[in-house]
Structures are given as structure tokens and as C-alpha cells.
C-alpha positions in Angstrom: -13.0 16.0 -8.4 -9.7 14.4 -9.2 -9.3 10.6 -8.9 -6.3 8.4 -9.1 -5.8 6.5 -12.3 -6.0 2.7 -12.3 -2.2 2.7 -12.8 -1.7 4.9 -9.7 -4.1 2.7 -7.6 -2.2 -0.4 -8.8 1.1 1.3 -7.7 -0.4 2.0 -4.2 -1.6 -1.6 -3.9 1.7 -2.9 -5.0 3.7 -0.8 -2.5 1.4 -1.6 0.4 1.3 -5.3 -0.5 5.1 -5.5 -0.7 5.5 -3.9 2.6 3.0 -6.3 4.1 4.9 -9.2 2.6 8.1 -7.9 4.1 6.5 -7.6 7.5 5.4 -11.3 7.2 8.8 -12.4 6.0 10.7 -10.7 8.7 8.4 -12.0 11.5 10.5 -14.5 13.4 7.4 -16.3 14.9 4.8 -18.6 13.4 2.1 -16.1 14.3 0.5 -14.3 11.4 0.4 -10.5 11.6 -2.9 -9.0 10.5 -3.1 -6.4 7.8 -2.7 -3.0 9.6 -2.6 0.0 7.3 -1.3 2.2 10.1 1.7 0.0 10.5 2.1 -0.3 6.8 1.8 3.5 6.4 4.5 4.2 8.9 6.9 1.8 7.2 6.0 3.2 3.8 6.8 6.7 5.1 10.2 5.6 6.3 11.0 3.9 3.0 9.7 6.9 1.0 11.8 9.2 3.1 14.9 7.3 2.1 14.0 6.8 -1.6 12.7 10.3 -2.2 14.3 12.7 0.2 17.7 11.1 1.1 18.6 9.1 -2.0 16.6 11.2 -4.5 15.9 8.2 -6.6 12.3 9.1 -7.4 9.5 11.6 -6.7 6.8 11.2 -4.1 4.2 10.8 -6.8 6.2 8.1 -8.5 6.8 6.2 -5.3 3.3 6.4 -3.9 0.8 8.3 -6.0 -1.6 10.7 -4.3 -4.1 13.4 -5.2 -2.6 16.9 -4.8 -4.8 19.5 -3.1 
């Protein structure tokens, strides 16, 4: 069974964490927004679409590593 490397897991954590920080930073209220991986995932997909598909800056694996079937 394949597993992500520590480096790949760190990259995932970094991307998700930065998206969460962006959400908190853009929040115009004083209310805290709880960690919500569904929300983070939707935003990550949009960013990935731009970086990978539209701008062709990087690969999907480099942007957000995953285990291929």
C-alpha cells in the first residue's frame, strides 16, 4: 500500500494551513471561523485549477500531493 512521504504530508499541511489563514485574514468580522476541511478543500480546488490547469505553473502532484490509484 502506497503512502505519502513526510515531505508530501508537510506540503498538504502547508497548503491547507495557508488557505485557512487566508480565510481568517479575509474575514471582515471579529468572529473566528472554525477549521472546515470541506471549505478549505473547495478553495484549494479553485486555486489548484488556476495554478495547474490555467496558468500551468506546476503539476497537481507538486501543488497538493496525493496517492495515485
